[in-house]
C-alpha positions as CSV (number, residue, x, y, z in Angstrom):
1,M,-28.1,-20.4,-41.2
2,V,-27.8,-23.1,-44.0
3,L,-26.6,-20.4,-46.4
4,Q,-24.1,-19.1,-43.9
5,T,-22.7,-22.6,-43.4
6,L,-22.4,-23.2,-47.2
7,K,-20.7,-19.8,-47.5
8,N,-18.2,-20.8,-44.8
9,C,-17.5,-24.1,-46.5
10,L,-17.0,-22.5,-49.9
11,Q,-14.6,-19.9,-48.4
12,L,-12.6,-22.6,-46.6
13,S,-12.4,-24.9,-49.7
14,C,-10.4,-22.1,-51.4
15,I,-7.5,-22.6,-49.1
16,L,-4.6,-24.0,-51.1
17,R,-2.4,-26.8,-49.8
18,T,0.8,-27.5,-51.7
19,P,3.8,-29.7,-50.8
20,K,7.0,-28.3,-49.5
21,A,7.5,-25.1,-51.5
22,G,10.9,-24.3,-50.1
23,F,9.3,-22.7,-47.1
24,R,12.7,-22.0,-45.5
25,S,13.7,-19.7,-48.3
26,T,10.5,-17.8,-48.7
27,T,10.6,-14.1,-48.0
28,S,7.1,-14.1,-46.5
29,R,7.2,-12.7,-42.9
30,S,4.5,-15.2,-41.8
31,L,4.0,-18.8,-42.8
32,I,1.4,-21.5,-42.3
33,I,2.7,-25.0,-42.6
34,Q,1.0,-28.4,-42.0
35,S,2.6,-31.8,-41.5
36,V,1.6,-34.7,-43.7
37,S,2.7,-37.1,-40.9
38,T,0.6,-38.4,-38.0
39,D,3.6,-39.7,-36.1
40,V,4.0,-37.9,-32.8
41,Y,7.8,-38.1,-32.7
42,Q,8.2,-36.7,-36.2
43,N,5.8,-33.8,-35.5
44,L,7.5,-32.9,-32.2
45,A,10.8,-33.0,-34.1
46,V,9.5,-30.4,-36.6
47,E,8.8,-28.1,-33.7
48,D,12.4,-28.5,-32.5
49,W,13.7,-28.0,-36.0
50,I,11.8,-24.8,-36.6
51,H,12.8,-23.5,-33.2
52,D,16.4,-24.3,-33.7
53,H,16.9,-23.5,-37.4
54,M,14.5,-21.0,-38.7
55,N,15.2,-17.3,-38.5
56,L,12.3,-16.0,-36.5
57,E,13.6,-12.5,-36.0
58,N,11.1,-11.0,-38.5
59,R,9.0,-14.0,-39.2
60,Q,6.1,-15.8,-37.5
61,V,5.0,-19.4,-38.3
62,L,1.9,-21.4,-37.6
63,F,2.4,-25.1,-37.6
64,L,-0.7,-27.4,-37.9
65,W,-0.4,-31.1,-37.1
66,R,-2.4,-34.2,-36.0
67,N,-1.2,-37.4,-34.4
68,S,-2.3,-41.0,-34.4
69,P,-3.0,-42.2,-30.7
70,A,-0.3,-41.0,-28.4
71,V,0.1,-39.6,-24.9
72,V,2.4,-36.6,-24.7
73,I,4.0,-35.5,-21.3
74,G,5.6,-32.2,-20.5
75,R,9.3,-31.8,-20.3
76,H,9.5,-32.1,-16.5
77,Q,6.9,-34.7,-15.9
78,N,6.9,-38.3,-14.5
79,P,5.1,-40.8,-16.9
80,W,4.4,-43.2,-14.1
81,Q,2.5,-40.5,-12.3
82,E,0.7,-39.1,-15.3
83,C,-0.6,-42.1,-17.2
84,N,-1.3,-45.9,-17.3
85,L,1.8,-47.2,-19.0
86,R,0.5,-50.8,-18.9
87,L,-2.6,-49.8,-20.8
88,L,-0.6,-47.8,-23.3
89,R,1.5,-50.9,-24.0
90,Q,-1.7,-53.0,-24.4
91,K,-3.3,-50.6,-26.8
92,N,-0.1,-49.8,-28.6
93,I,-0.4,-46.1,-27.9
94,K,2.8,-44.2,-28.1
95,L,4.3,-42.2,-25.2
96,A,6.3,-39.0,-26.0
97,R,8.0,-36.3,-24.0
98,R,8.0,-32.9,-25.5
99,R,10.5,-30.1,-24.9
100,S,8.0,-27.6,-23.5
101,G,6.6,-27.6,-20.0
102,G,3.0,-28.0,-18.9
103,G,0.8,-31.1,-18.4
104,T,0.0,-34.4,-20.1
105,V,-2.4,-34.6,-23.0
106,Y,-3.9,-37.4,-25.1
107,H,-3.7,-37.1,-28.9
108,D,-5.5,-39.0,-31.6
109,L,-6.8,-38.0,-35.0
110,G,-9.7,-36.3,-33.4
111,N,-7.4,-33.7,-31.8
112,I,-5.8,-30.8,-33.6
113,N,-2.4,-29.4,-32.6
114,L,-1.3,-25.8,-33.2
115,T,2.1,-24.3,-32.7
116,F,2.7,-20.6,-32.9
117,F,6.4,-19.6,-33.5
118,T,7.7,-16.1,-33.0
119,N,10.8,-14.3,-31.7
120,R,11.0,-14.0,-27.9
121,K,9.7,-10.4,-27.9
122,K,6.5,-11.1,-29.8
123,Y,5.6,-14.2,-27.8
124,E,2.0,-13.8,-26.7
125,R,-0.1,-16.9,-25.6
126,M,-3.3,-15.0,-24.9
127,E,-3.4,-13.4,-28.4
128,N,-2.9,-16.8,-30.0
129,L,-5.7,-18.3,-28.1
130,K,-8.0,-15.4,-28.9
131,L,-7.2,-16.0,-32.5
132,V,-8.4,-19.6,-32.2
133,V,-11.6,-18.5,-30.4
134,K,-12.2,-15.9,-33.1
135,A,-11.8,-18.6,-35.8
136,L,-14.2,-20.9,-34.0
137,K,-16.8,-18.1,-33.7
138,A,-16.5,-17.1,-37.3
139,L,-17.1,-20.7,-38.3
140,R,-19.9,-21.4,-35.8
141,P,-21.2,-18.1,-34.1
142,Q,-23.3,-20.1,-31.7
143,L,-20.4,-21.7,-30.0
144,D,-19.8,-20.5,-26.4
145,V,-16.0,-20.5,-26.2
146,H,-13.7,-18.3,-24.3
147,V,-10.1,-18.1,-23.0
148,T,-9.3,-18.4,-19.3
149,D,-6.6,-16.7,-17.3
150,R,-4.9,-20.1,-17.2
151,Y,-4.6,-20.0,-21.0
152,D,-7.2,-22.8,-21.5
153,I,-10.1,-22.5,-23.9
154,L,-13.4,-23.5,-22.3
155,L,-16.6,-24.6,-24.1
156,D,-19.9,-23.8,-22.4
157,R,-18.0,-22.1,-19.5
158,Q,-17.0,-25.5,-18.0
159,Y,-15.5,-27.9,-20.5
160,K,-11.8,-27.7,-21.4
161,I,-11.3,-28.1,-25.2
162,S,-7.7,-26.7,-25.3
163,G,-4.7,-26.7,-23.1
164,T,-1.4,-24.8,-23.5
165,A,2.3,-25.3,-23.2
166,A,5.3,-23.3,-24.3
167,K,9.1,-23.2,-24.8
168,L,10.9,-19.9,-24.4
169,G,14.4,-19.8,-25.9
170,R,17.0,-17.0,-25.7
171,T,15.7,-15.3,-28.9
172,T,12.9,-17.5,-30.2
173,A,9.8,-19.0,-28.6
174,Y,6.8,-21.2,-29.4
175,H,3.4,-21.7,-27.9
176,H,1.5,-24.8,-28.7
177,C,-2.1,-25.8,-27.9
178,T,-4.5,-28.6,-28.5
179,L,-8.1,-28.5,-29.8
180,L,-10.4,-31.3,-28.9
181,C,-12.6,-32.0,-31.9
182,N,-13.6,-35.6,-31.9
183,A,-11.1,-37.4,-29.6
184,D,-11.9,-40.8,-28.0
185,K,-12.8,-39.5,-24.5
186,F,-13.1,-43.1,-23.1
187,V,-9.5,-43.8,-24.1
188,L,-8.4,-40.4,-23.0
189,S,-9.8,-40.8,-19.5
190,S,-8.5,-44.4,-19.2
191,V,-4.9,-43.7,-20.2
192,L,-4.5,-40.5,-18.3
193,K,-5.3,-42.3,-15.0
194,S,-2.2,-43.6,-13.2
195,P,-2.6,-47.0,-11.4
196,Y,0.8,-46.8,-9.7
197,K,0.9,-46.5,-6.0
198,G,3.4,-45.0,-3.5
199,L,5.2,-42.7,-5.9
200,K,6.7,-39.5,-4.5
201,S,8.1,-36.9,-6.9
202,N,8.7,-33.2,-7.4
203,A,7.8,-33.6,-11.1
204,T,5.2,-31.2,-12.6
205,P,1.8,-32.6,-12.0
206,S,-1.1,-32.3,-14.5
207,V,-4.3,-30.5,-13.4
208,P,-7.4,-32.7,-14.1
209,A,-10.2,-31.1,-16.0
210,S,-13.6,-31.9,-17.5
211,V,-13.3,-32.1,-21.2
212,K,-15.7,-32.1,-24.2
213,N,-15.4,-32.4,-27.9
214,L,-16.4,-29.6,-30.2
215,F,-18.2,-32.2,-32.4
216,E,-20.5,-33.0,-29.4
217,E,-21.7,-29.4,-29.7
218,D,-22.0,-29.4,-33.5
219,S,-21.7,-32.7,-35.4
220,S,-21.5,-31.0,-38.7
221,L,-18.0,-29.8,-38.0
222,T,-14.9,-31.6,-39.3
223,C,-11.2,-31.4,-38.4
224,E,-10.4,-30.0,-41.8
225,M,-12.9,-27.2,-41.5
226,L,-11.5,-26.2,-38.1
227,L,-7.9,-26.3,-39.4
228,D,-8.9,-24.2,-42.4
229,A,-10.8,-21.7,-40.2
230,I,-7.8,-21.2,-38.0
231,A,-5.5,-20.9,-40.9
232,E,-7.8,-18.3,-42.5
233,E,-7.9,-16.2,-39.3
234,Y,-4.2,-16.4,-38.9
235,A,-3.7,-15.3,-42.5
236,A,-6.1,-12.4,-42.0
237,Q,-4.4,-11.2,-38.8
238,H,-1.0,-11.4,-40.4
239,Q,-2.1,-10.0,-43.7
240,I,-0.9,-12.9,-45.8
241,D,-2.4,-15.3,-48.3
242,H,-4.3,-18.1,-46.6
243,H,-2.0,-20.7,-48.3
244,I,-0.9,-23.8,-46.3
245,T,2.4,-25.4,-47.2
246,L,2.5,-29.1,-46.6
247,I,5.8,-30.6,-45.2
248,N,7.0,-34.1,-44.8
249,P,8.8,-34.4,-41.4
250,A,11.1,-37.2,-42.8
251,D,12.4,-35.0,-45.7
252,E,16.1,-34.3,-45.0
253,T,16.4,-32.1,-48.1
254,E,13.9,-29.7,-46.7
255,L,14.7,-30.2,-43.0
256,P,18.4,-31.1,-42.7
257,G,19.0,-33.1,-39.5
258,I,15.3,-33.8,-38.8
259,N,15.7,-37.6,-38.6
260,N,18.3,-37.3,-35.8
261,K,15.9,-35.1,-33.9
262,T,13.1,-37.7,-34.4
263,K,15.3,-40.5,-33.4
264,E,16.3,-38.8,-30.1
265,L,12.6,-38.2,-29.2
266,R,11.9,-41.9,-29.6
267,T,14.7,-43.1,-27.2
268,W,14.0,-44.6,-23.8
269,E,16.6,-42.2,-22.4
270,W,14.5,-39.2,-23.5
271,V,11.0,-40.5,-22.9
272,Y,11.7,-42.1,-19.5
273,G,15.3,-41.2,-18.6
274,K,14.5,-37.5,-18.4
275,T,12.0,-38.1,-15.6
276,P,12.9,-36.1,-12.4
277,K,14.2,-38.2,-9.5
278,F,11.4,-40.0,-7.7
279,S,10.8,-42.7,-5.1
280,V,8.5,-45.7,-4.8
281,S,7.3,-46.9,-1.3
282,T,4.5,-49.4,-1.5
283,C,3.2,-52.7,-0.3
284,F,1.4,-55.5,-2.1
285,N,-0.1,-58.8,-1.3
286,M,0.9,-62.1,-2.8
287,V,-1.4,-65.2,-2.6
288,Y,0.6,-68.4,-2.5
289,K,-1.0,-71.8,-1.5
290,D,-3.9,-70.2,0.3
291,S,-1.6,-67.9,2.2
292,V,-1.5,-64.1,1.9
293,L,1.9,-62.6,2.2
294,D,2.7,-58.9,2.7
295,V,5.6,-57.5,0.7
296,K,7.1,-54.0,1.2
297,V,9.1,-52.4,-1.6
298,D,11.2,-49.2,-1.4
299,M,13.0,-47.8,-4.4
300,D,14.7,-44.6,-5.5
301,V,14.7,-43.9,-9.2
302,K,17.0,-41.4,-11.0
303,H,17.2,-40.8,-14.7
304,G,14.7,-43.7,-15.1
305,R,17.1,-46.1,-13.4
306,I,16.8,-47.8,-10.0
307,E,19.4,-46.3,-7.6
308,V,18.2,-48.0,-4.4
309,C,16.1,-51.1,-4.1
310,N,14.8,-52.8,-0.9
311,I,12.4,-55.7,-0.9
312,D,11.0,-56.8,2.5
313,L,9.7,-60.4,2.3
314,P,8.3,-62.7,5.0
315,E,11.3,-64.4,6.7
316,Q,12.5,-67.6,5.0
317,W,9.9,-67.4,2.2
318,L,12.7,-67.2,-0.3
319,P,16.4,-67.9,0.4
320,A,17.9,-64.6,1.7
321,A,20.8,-64.8,-0.8
322,L,18.4,-65.1,-3.8
323,C,16.3,-62.1,-2.7
324,S,19.6,-60.1,-2.1
325,E,20.7,-61.0,-5.6
326,L,17.5,-59.7,-7.0
327,M,17.8,-56.4,-5.2
328,K,21.4,-56.1,-6.3
329,S,20.5,-56.9,-10.0
330,L,17.7,-54.4,-10.0
331,T,20.0,-51.6,-8.7
332,G,21.3,-49.7,-11.7
333,S,18.7,-51.3,-14.1
334,K,16.0,-49.4,-15.9
335,F,12.7,-49.0,-14.0
336,C,11.1,-51.0,-16.8
337,P,9.0,-54.2,-16.9
338,N,10.9,-55.6,-19.9
339,E,14.3,-55.2,-18.2
340,T,13.0,-56.6,-14.9
341,T,11.7,-59.7,-16.9
342,T,15.1,-60.2,-18.5
343,L,16.9,-59.9,-15.1
344,A,14.4,-62.3,-13.4
345,T,14.8,-64.9,-16.2
346,T,18.6,-64.7,-16.0
347,L,18.6,-65.2,-12.2
348,L,16.1,-68.0,-12.5
349,R,18.6,-70.0,-14.6
350,V,21.0,-70.1,-11.7
351,C,18.4,-71.1,-9.1
352,P,18.3,-74.7,-7.8
353,Q,16.0,-76.9,-9.8
354,D,13.1,-76.6,-7.3
355,D,9.6,-76.2,-8.6
356,E,8.3,-74.5,-5.5
357,L,11.2,-72.1,-5.4
358,H,10.6,-71.3,-9.1
359,S,6.9,-70.7,-8.5
360,K,7.7,-68.3,-5.6
361,W,10.3,-66.5,-7.7
362,N,8.0,-66.0,-10.7
363,L,5.2,-64.7,-8.4
364,L,7.5,-62.2,-6.8
365,C,9.0,-61.0,-10.1
366,E,5.5,-60.6,-11.7
367,N,4.4,-58.4,-8.8
368,M,7.6,-56.3,-9.1
369,R,6.9,-55.8,-12.8
370,M,3.4,-54.6,-12.0
371,L,5.0,-51.7,-10.1
372,M,6.4,-50.4,-13.4
């Protein structure tokens, strides 16, 4: 067993990694490329760039990438339903929306991402996942891994270690999947748990699953070993040299227009504004001077902006005109705590100089921010 492990490591160490070798102009019908960046927006932009610019008619590409901590939602998902946005902000974890469908995933450097590019006719998710399983078994034959009919990879018949999503264009397609190696499962479970109440939406929901890291099964594994094993299997199946080309997702000379793609993926309009229309109907309690007050809020949100806003407060707790002005100001604004804070601060400046009124106002606005 030890000799076999050493043999595997020696084989994998022979895989060559070289920087951008003009991969666009190469005549090879199959390519393996790896990003030198761990920025989620840059790596998603590379996917878009390859899909939009590379001629995949007679070529297939495997793209390998890893991200620093980020939550990535599917193209048609609602981030408020899918994750704990307050916790993401506290932990400085990025939120990104990809262009493919599917569910929400947590990425960190203990997670490997694989993207298989082909023309539309050769698109085959099951074959790609079988390739990954074959690579894992070649590296560690004792691993109990298999592909399900839902295009997941399970470890020990019950733990999900890989999920799948895809984008099918008119002539080209890509399938990407994750591979849990040594991700922080505590952070994963915390950030993928939405605390927001009363949301109704037709957005695509994620399907919860029990997960496990491959490193929990075999602590001698490394992400580099797994990447190389997958690259080796891909090279063998496509009869090419197991050579990995390193690319820099910020290199405009190699990837013309890439920085504009990255910039778009970072925008609020893409990450939040592409959320399908949803509504919020909820109640919360406010404690003020030993009294508990019930507040009911109803909002409709479209393109990430509040279309309709109704706040039902106890009668005469705040001047009716002031509450009406708050609802009016929120209508048309982003469903966003920062924007609500700015609006609340602006309106407070025109309030009468009354300490009790200001205290009530701040309490209400803080609770409104908590909805977002």
